[in-house]
Structures are given as C-alpha cells and as structure tokens.
C-alpha positions, 0 to 999 in steps of 0.5 A: 915194756913190762909184762902184765901177769895175772894168776888165779887159784886152781878153782877160779879163772882169771878175770874177764878184763885180764883175759880180754887184755891178753887176747887183744895182743894175739893176731888172728885171721879175720873170717866171716861166718855165714849160714842160710836157712830157707830164704834167711841168711846171716853172718858175723865177723869172727876170729875164733876160727881154726882147723881141727884135722885134715883127715877128715877135713874139720874146722872149729868156730866159736859163735856167741849164743846171742848172734843172729847167725847162730840160730841159722847155723843150728837150724841148717846144720851148716855154715861157711867160713870165709877168710878175708883178704886185706882188701875186704876189711869193709866187709869185716866191719859190716858183719861186725855191726850187731844191729845191721840187717842181713840185707845191708851186710850182704850188699857188699861183695859178690856172694855165691854158694858151694855145697850146703847153701851157706853164703860164700864170698868170692875173692877170699883167701879161703872159704870152707863150706861145712856141715855141722858135726857137733856143737857144745856150749862153753860160757857165752858161746857155742863151739861148732865142729864142721866137716868141710864139704867144699873149699875155695882158695886164692893166693892173697894176703890175709886180713888180720885183727889185733888190739881192736884194729885190722892189720896186714901181714908184712914179711919178717926179714 
C-alpha cells in the first residue's frame, strides 16, 4: 500500500482534503459532549476529546462554532464528556445528526447528572463532568479546557471511530 504524502511551505497549511484524509486513518474513541442551560439541553458526537492533566484533572474538547450545544456550553460554563461503549453506537449516530431535535437525541439511553447539571449517560465507559476553565478559537472550532468535577467509569469495551465507521477494539496478539 502506497503512502500519500502532502507537503506545504512554512507559511501555508496542507489542504483541508489532505488533512481530513489523513485524520480518517486515525482511530479515536467516541464521546457524546453534552451541556445544559436552564431547561435547555443538547449535545453532539465528538472524537476531538482528550485528557490534558491529572493534576488538576483537566479535559480538552473541540466544538464546532456552529454546533447547537456550543452556545449551551458557553452559557453554562460546563459540559460533560460521555465516552461510549460498543453497544452505544446508536446513541452516537443520533447525536451526530445535525437537524435532530434535542428531545430526539436524548430519547435513547438513560440520562442523569453529576455536579454541573450537564447530562451524563448511564452505562458509559467513562463520563467526565467539567467546569469550563478556558476557551479559545481555532479555525472553525472552539477549544475548551474543562476542570473535572465529577466522574464515573465502568469496565466496558470502548466505541471507536475510524474512516467514517464505528469500530470495536480487538486485542492484538
């Protein structure tokens, strides 16, 4: 299999097409990022999520500026990151549909809350309830750093996403 190589000059970036093509080859865990502001709640499926530090416990999430949940995160100064199990792929699809209502998204699964009031899905591999520490813009997205104020976890198999498909993790032998 031949590798595709793209180069740019120091002042330019690679093309969006080349970047997306390369990123499709990287497997990522699948999370639902949620927020609540008053009676409003919403969320989205995200793979641009990672831990930043253990002391203090901090998570990073990248949210498209046009996502309906972004406004709720900004208003509430809080969000929850729910890492899904293999069996929760249907919920991942629901939260990835741009035109679906909040009620339709949250109709699947059992939802509760921890500290901030952000919706937390029961039965996830791990859920992190976060208060916003900082936010900055980068291209089409806002990057949020959140201090973890609540957490749940279970021994389950994590749902992965690669090359436009949900995947499962099989042990390497």
